[in-house]
Chimera marker file (.cmm) of the C-alpha trace (Angstrom):
<marker_set name="trace">
<marker id="1" x="-3.449" y="17.649" z="-16.684" r="1" g="1" b="0" radius="0.5"/>
<marker id="2" x="-3.826" y="15.300" z="-13.727" r="1" g="1" b="0" radius="0.5"/>
<marker id="3" x="-2.261" y="16.187" z="-10.399" r="1" g="1" b="0" radius="0.5"/>
<marker id="4" x="-0.734" y="13.717" z="-7.930" r="1" g="1" b="0" radius="0.5"/>
<marker id="5" x="-3.900" y="14.046" z="-5.818" r="1" g="1" b="0" radius="0.5"/>
<marker id="6" x="-6.084" y="13.231" z="-8.837" r="1" g="1" b="0" radius="0.5"/>
<marker id="7" x="-4.029" y="10.117" z="-9.531" r="1" g="1" b="0" radius="0.5"/>
<marker id="8" x="-4.218" y="8.991" z="-5.892" r="1" g="1" b="0" radius="0.5"/>
<marker id="9" x="-7.988" y="9.411" z="-5.866" r="1" g="1" b="0" radius="0.5"/>
<marker id="10" x="-8.355" y="7.457" z="-9.107" r="1" g="1" b="0" radius="0.5"/>
<marker id="11" x="-6.193" y="4.629" z="-7.772" r="1" g="1" b="0" radius="0.5"/>
<marker id="12" x="-8.577" y="3.778" z="-4.905" r="1" g="1" b="0" radius="0.5"/>
<marker id="13" x="-5.566" y="3.714" z="-2.575" r="1" g="1" b="0" radius="0.5"/>
<marker id="14" x="-4.371" y="6.065" z="0.132" r="1" g="1" b="0" radius="0.5"/>
<marker id="15" x="-1.019" y="7.800" z="-0.016" r="1" g="1" b="0" radius="0.5"/>
<marker id="16" x="0.122" y="5.590" z="2.871" r="1" g="1" b="0" radius="0.5"/>
<marker id="17" x="-0.839" y="2.433" z="0.955" r="1" g="1" b="0" radius="0.5"/>
<marker id="18" x="1.040" y="3.727" z="-2.078" r="1" g="1" b="0" radius="0.5"/>
<marker id="19" x="4.055" y="4.463" z="0.128" r="1" g="1" b="0" radius="0.5"/>
<marker id="20" x="3.949" y="0.899" z="1.500" r="1" g="1" b="0" radius="0.5"/>
<marker id="21" x="3.951" y="-0.488" z="-2.053" r="1" g="1" b="0" radius="0.5"/>
<marker id="22" x="6.828" y="1.827" z="-3.020" r="1" g="1" b="0" radius="0.5"/>
<marker id="23" x="8.871" y="0.745" z="0.004" r="1" g="1" b="0" radius="0.5"/>
<marker id="24" x="8.165" y="-2.932" z="-0.601" r="1" g="1" b="0" radius="0.5"/>
<marker id="25" x="8.946" y="-2.880" z="-4.317" r="1" g="1" b="0" radius="0.5"/>
<marker id="26" x="11.791" y="-0.312" z="-4.067" r="1" g="1" b="0" radius="0.5"/>
<marker id="27" x="10.217" y="1.905" z="-6.721" r="1" g="1" b="0" radius="0.5"/>
<marker id="28" x="9.259" y="5.599" z="-6.904" r="1" g="1" b="0" radius="0.5"/>
<marker id="29" x="5.811" y="6.519" z="-5.599" r="1" g="1" b="0" radius="0.5"/>
<marker id="30" x="4.367" y="7.182" z="-9.072" r="1" g="1" b="0" radius="0.5"/>
<marker id="31" x="5.277" y="3.682" z="-10.198" r="1" g="1" b="0" radius="0.5"/>
<marker id="32" x="3.868" y="2.280" z="-6.943" r="1" g="1" b="0" radius="0.5"/>
<marker id="33" x="0.662" y="4.219" z="-7.572" r="1" g="1" b="0" radius="0.5"/>
<marker id="34" x="0.344" y="2.742" z="-11.060" r="1" g="1" b="0" radius="0.5"/>
<marker id="35" x="1.158" y="-0.757" z="-9.813" r="1" g="1" b="0" radius="0.5"/>
<marker id="36" x="-1.279" y="-0.451" z="-6.917" r="1" g="1" b="0" radius="0.5"/>
<marker id="37" x="-4.023" y="0.886" z="-9.169" r="1" g="1" b="0" radius="0.5"/>
<marker id="38" x="-3.654" y="-2.151" z="-11.398" r="1" g="1" b="0" radius="0.5"/>
<marker id="39" x="-3.476" y="-4.607" z="-8.496" r="1" g="1" b="0" radius="0.5"/>
<marker id="40" x="-6.541" y="-3.380" z="-6.610" r="1" g="1" b="0" radius="0.5"/>
<marker id="41" x="-8.653" y="-4.014" z="-9.671" r="1" g="1" b="0" radius="0.5"/>
<marker id="42" x="-7.877" y="-7.738" z="-9.638" r="1" g="1" b="0" radius="0.5"/>
<marker id="43" x="-8.814" y="-10.258" z="-6.955" r="1" g="1" b="0" radius="0.5"/>
<marker id="44" x="-5.335" y="-11.728" z="-6.655" r="1" g="1" b="0" radius="0.5"/>
<marker id="45" x="-3.788" y="-8.261" z="-6.845" r="1" g="1" b="0" radius="0.5"/>
<marker id="46" x="-5.695" y="-7.079" z="-3.790" r="1" g="1" b="0" radius="0.5"/>
<marker id="47" x="-4.228" y="-10.006" z="-1.868" r="1" g="1" b="0" radius="0.5"/>
<marker id="48" x="-0.770" y="-9.122" z="-3.165" r="1" g="1" b="0" radius="0.5"/>
<marker id="49" x="-1.044" y="-5.551" z="-1.842" r="1" g="1" b="0" radius="0.5"/>
<marker id="50" x="-2.138" y="-6.943" z="1.537" r="1" g="1" b="0" radius="0.5"/>
<marker id="51" x="0.912" y="-9.234" z="1.532" r="1" g="1" b="0" radius="0.5"/>
<marker id="52" x="3.193" y="-6.285" z="0.688" r="1" g="1" b="0" radius="0.5"/>
<marker id="53" x="1.911" y="-4.299" z="3.646" r="1" g="1" b="0" radius="0.5"/>
<marker id="54" x="2.317" y="-7.313" z="5.928" r="1" g="1" b="0" radius="0.5"/>
<marker id="55" x="5.881" y="-7.794" z="4.651" r="1" g="1" b="0" radius="0.5"/>
<marker id="56" x="6.605" y="-4.130" z="5.390" r="1" g="1" b="0" radius="0.5"/>
<marker id="57" x="5.257" y="-4.599" z="8.934" r="1" g="1" b="0" radius="0.5"/>
<marker id="58" x="7.474" y="-7.635" z="9.470" r="1" g="1" b="0" radius="0.5"/>
<marker id="59" x="10.543" y="-5.783" z="8.196" r="1" g="1" b="0" radius="0.5"/>
<marker id="60" x="9.825" y="-2.765" z="10.405" r="1" g="1" b="0" radius="0.5"/>
<marker id="61" x="9.478" y="-5.118" z="13.402" r="1" g="1" b="0" radius="0.5"/>
<marker id="62" x="12.831" y="-6.730" z="12.595" r="1" g="1" b="0" radius="0.5"/>
<marker id="63" x="14.431" y="-3.288" z="12.331" r="1" g="1" b="0" radius="0.5"/>
<marker id="64" x="12.888" y="-2.163" z="15.627" r="1" g="1" b="0" radius="0.5"/>
<marker id="65" x="10.972" y="0.715" z="14.017" r="1" g="1" b="0" radius="0.5"/>
<marker id="66" x="7.988" y="0.820" z="16.376" r="1" g="1" b="0" radius="0.5"/>
<marker id="67" x="6.503" y="4.017" z="14.901" r="1" g="1" b="0" radius="0.5"/>
<marker id="68" x="6.564" y="2.551" z="11.390" r="1" g="1" b="0" radius="0.5"/>
<marker id="69" x="5.023" y="-0.710" z="12.648" r="1" g="1" b="0" radius="0.5"/>
<marker id="70" x="2.157" y="1.219" z="14.261" r="1" g="1" b="0" radius="0.5"/>
<marker id="71" x="1.581" y="3.313" z="11.134" r="1" g="1" b="0" radius="0.5"/>
<marker id="72" x="1.652" y="0.267" z="8.841" r="1" g="1" b="0" radius="0.5"/>
<marker id="73" x="-0.813" y="-1.599" z="11.052" r="1" g="1" b="0" radius="0.5"/>
<marker id="74" x="-3.225" y="1.302" z="10.608" r="1" g="1" b="0" radius="0.5"/>
<marker id="75" x="-2.572" y="1.242" z="6.854" r="1" g="1" b="0" radius="0.5"/>
<marker id="76" x="-3.340" y="-2.493" z="6.772" r="1" g="1" b="0" radius="0.5"/>
<marker id="77" x="-6.512" y="-2.017" z="8.839" r="1" g="1" b="0" radius="0.5"/>
<marker id="78" x="-7.751" y="0.700" z="6.484" r="1" g="1" b="0" radius="0.5"/>
<marker id="79" x="-6.824" y="-1.347" z="3.416" r="1" g="1" b="0" radius="0.5"/>
<marker id="80" x="-8.746" y="-4.394" z="4.668" r="1" g="1" b="0" radius="0.5"/>
<marker id="81" x="-11.788" y="-2.238" z="5.435" r="1" g="1" b="0" radius="0.5"/>
<marker id="82" x="-11.894" y="-0.918" z="1.865" r="1" g="1" b="0" radius="0.5"/>
<marker id="83" x="-10.855" y="-3.900" z="-0.245" r="1" g="1" b="0" radius="0.5"/>
<marker id="84" x="-12.331" y="-7.381" z="-0.666" r="1" g="1" b="0" radius="0.5"/>
<marker id="85" x="-9.175" y="-9.390" z="0.054" r="1" g="1" b="0" radius="0.5"/>
<marker id="86" x="-10.119" y="-10.757" z="3.473" r="1" g="1" b="0" radius="0.5"/>
<link id1="1" id2="2" r="1" g="1" b="0" radius="0.2"/>
<link id1="2" id2="3" r="1" g="1" b="0" radius="0.2"/>
<link id1="3" id2="4" r="1" g="1" b="0" radius="0.2"/>
<link id1="4" id2="5" r="1" g="1" b="0" radius="0.2"/>
<link id1="5" id2="6" r="1" g="1" b="0" radius="0.2"/>
<link id1="6" id2="7" r="1" g="1" b="0" radius="0.2"/>
<link id1="7" id2="8" r="1" g="1" b="0" radius="0.2"/>
<link id1="8" id2="9" r="1" g="1" b="0" radius="0.2"/>
<link id1="9" id2="10" r="1" g="1" b="0" radius="0.2"/>
<link id1="10" id2="11" r="1" g="1" b="0" radius="0.2"/>
<link id1="11" id2="12" r="1" g="1" b="0" radius="0.2"/>
<link id1="12" id2="13" r="1" g="1" b="0" radius="0.2"/>
<link id1="13" id2="14" r="1" g="1" b="0" radius="0.2"/>
<link id1="14" id2="15" r="1" g="1" b="0" radius="0.2"/>
<link id1="15" id2="16" r="1" g="1" b="0" radius="0.2"/>
<link id1="16" id2="17" r="1" g="1" b="0" radius="0.2"/>
<link id1="17" id2="18" r="1" g="1" b="0" radius="0.2"/>
<link id1="18" id2="19" r="1" g="1" b="0" radius="0.2"/>
<link id1="19" id2="20" r="1" g="1" b="0" radius="0.2"/>
<link id1="20" id2="21" r="1" g="1" b="0" radius="0.2"/>
<link id1="21" id2="22" r="1" g="1" b="0" radius="0.2"/>
<link id1="22" id2="23" r="1" g="1" b="0" radius="0.2"/>
<link id1="23" id2="24" r="1" g="1" b="0" radius="0.2"/>
<link id1="24" id2="25" r="1" g="1" b="0" radius="0.2"/>
<link id1="25" id2="26" r="1" g="1" b="0" radius="0.2"/>
<link id1="26" id2="27" r="1" g="1" b="0" radius="0.2"/>
<link id1="27" id2="28" r="1" g="1" b="0" radius="0.2"/>
<link id1="28" id2="29" r="1" g="1" b="0" radius="0.2"/>
<link id1="29" id2="30" r="1" g="1" b="0" radius="0.2"/>
<link id1="30" id2="31" r="1" g="1" b="0" radius="0.2"/>
<link id1="31" id2="32" r="1" g="1" b="0" radius="0.2"/>
<link id1="32" id2="33" r="1" g="1" b="0" radius="0.2"/>
<link id1="33" id2="34" r="1" g="1" b="0" radius="0.2"/>
<link id1="34" id2="35" r="1" g="1" b="0" radius="0.2"/>
<link id1="35" id2="36" r="1" g="1" b="0" radius="0.2"/>
<link id1="36" id2="37" r="1" g="1" b="0" radius="0.2"/>
<link id1="37" id2="38" r="1" g="1" b="0" radius="0.2"/>
<link id1="38" id2="39" r="1" g="1" b="0" radius="0.2"/>
<link id1="39" id2="40" r="1" g="1" b="0" radius="0.2"/>
<link id1="40" id2="41" r="1" g="1" b="0" radius="0.2"/>
<link id1="41" id2="42" r="1" g="1" b="0" radius="0.2"/>
<link id1="42" id2="43" r="1" g="1" b="0" radius="0.2"/>
<link id1="43" id2="44" r="1" g="1" b="0" radius="0.2"/>
<link id1="44" id2="45" r="1" g="1" b="0" radius="0.2"/>
<link id1="45" id2="46" r="1" g="1" b="0" radius="0.2"/>
<link id1="46" id2="47" r="1" g="1" b="0" radius="0.2"/>
<link id1="47" id2="48" r="1" g="1" b="0" radius="0.2"/>
<link id1="48" id2="49" r="1" g="1" b="0" radius="0.2"/>
<link id1="49" id2="50" r="1" g="1" b="0" radius="0.2"/>
<link id1="50" id2="51" r="1" g="1" b="0" radius="0.2"/>
<link id1="51" id2="52" r="1" g="1" b="0" radius="0.2"/>
<link id1="52" id2="53" r="1" g="1" b="0" radius="0.2"/>
<link id1="53" id2="54" r="1" g="1" b="0" radius="0.2"/>
<link id1="54" id2="55" r="1" g="1" b="0" radius="0.2"/>
<link id1="55" id2="56" r="1" g="1" b="0" radius="0.2"/>
<link id1="56" id2="57" r="1" g="1" b="0" radius="0.2"/>
<link id1="57" id2="58" r="1" g="1" b="0" radius="0.2"/>
<link id1="58" id2="59" r="1" g="1" b="0" radius="0.2"/>
<link id1="59" id2="60" r="1" g="1" b="0" radius="0.2"/>
<link id1="60" id2="61" r="1" g="1" b="0" radius="0.2"/>
<link id1="61" id2="62" r="1" g="1" b="0" radius="0.2"/>
<link id1="62" id2="63" r="1" g="1" b="0" radius="0.2"/>
<link id1="63" id2="64" r="1" g="1" b="0" radius="0.2"/>
<link id1="64" id2="65" r="1" g="1" b="0" radius="0.2"/>
<link id1="65" id2="66" r="1" g="1" b="0" radius="0.2"/>
<link id1="66" id2="67" r="1" g="1" b="0" radius="0.2"/>
<link id1="67" id2="68" r="1" g="1" b="0" radius="0.2"/>
<link id1="68" id2="69" r="1" g="1" b="0" radius="0.2"/>
<link id1="69" id2="70" r="1" g="1" b="0" radius="0.2"/>
<link id1="70" id2="71" r="1" g="1" b="0" radius="0.2"/>
<link id1="71" id2="72" r="1" g="1" b="0" radius="0.2"/>
<link id1="72" id2="73" r="1" g="1" b="0" radius="0.2"/>
<link id1="73" id2="74" r="1" g="1" b="0" radius="0.2"/>
<link id1="74" id2="75" r="1" g="1" b="0" radius="0.2"/>
<link id1="75" id2="76" r="1" g="1" b="0" radius="0.2"/>
<link id1="76" id2="77" r="1" g="1" b="0" radius="0.2"/>
<link id1="77" id2="78" r="1" g="1" b="0" radius="0.2"/>
<link id1="78" id2="79" r="1" g="1" b="0" radius="0.2"/>
<link id1="79" id2="80" r="1" g="1" b="0" radius="0.2"/>
<link id1="80" id2="81" r="1" g="1" b="0" radius="0.2"/>
<link id1="81" id2="82" r="1" g="1" b="0" radius="0.2"/>
<link id1="82" id2="83" r="1" g="1" b="0" radius="0.2"/>
<link id1="83" id2="84" r="1" g="1" b="0" radius="0.2"/>
<link id1="84" id2="85" r="1" g="1" b="0" radius="0.2"/>
<link id1="85" id2="86" r="1" g="1" b="0" radius="0.2"/>
</marker_set>
């Protein structure tokens, strides 16, 4: 049986990236993990995940959530360092 940690490791995403997808798509984390896993294995999907994180940053800015903005900027930085969607 696979654990949550096993699934995260297989997805090639971090838990924070999965959380950003879940927040953006308004879905549970397991669905976001599955969606993210699929997307990062396609060229256009990697760009879509990047756009989701950027959307989340914009929304957090609009809501005045400075801590979330800072965290999401780090998530985006890490994502760009590990995926080919420049």
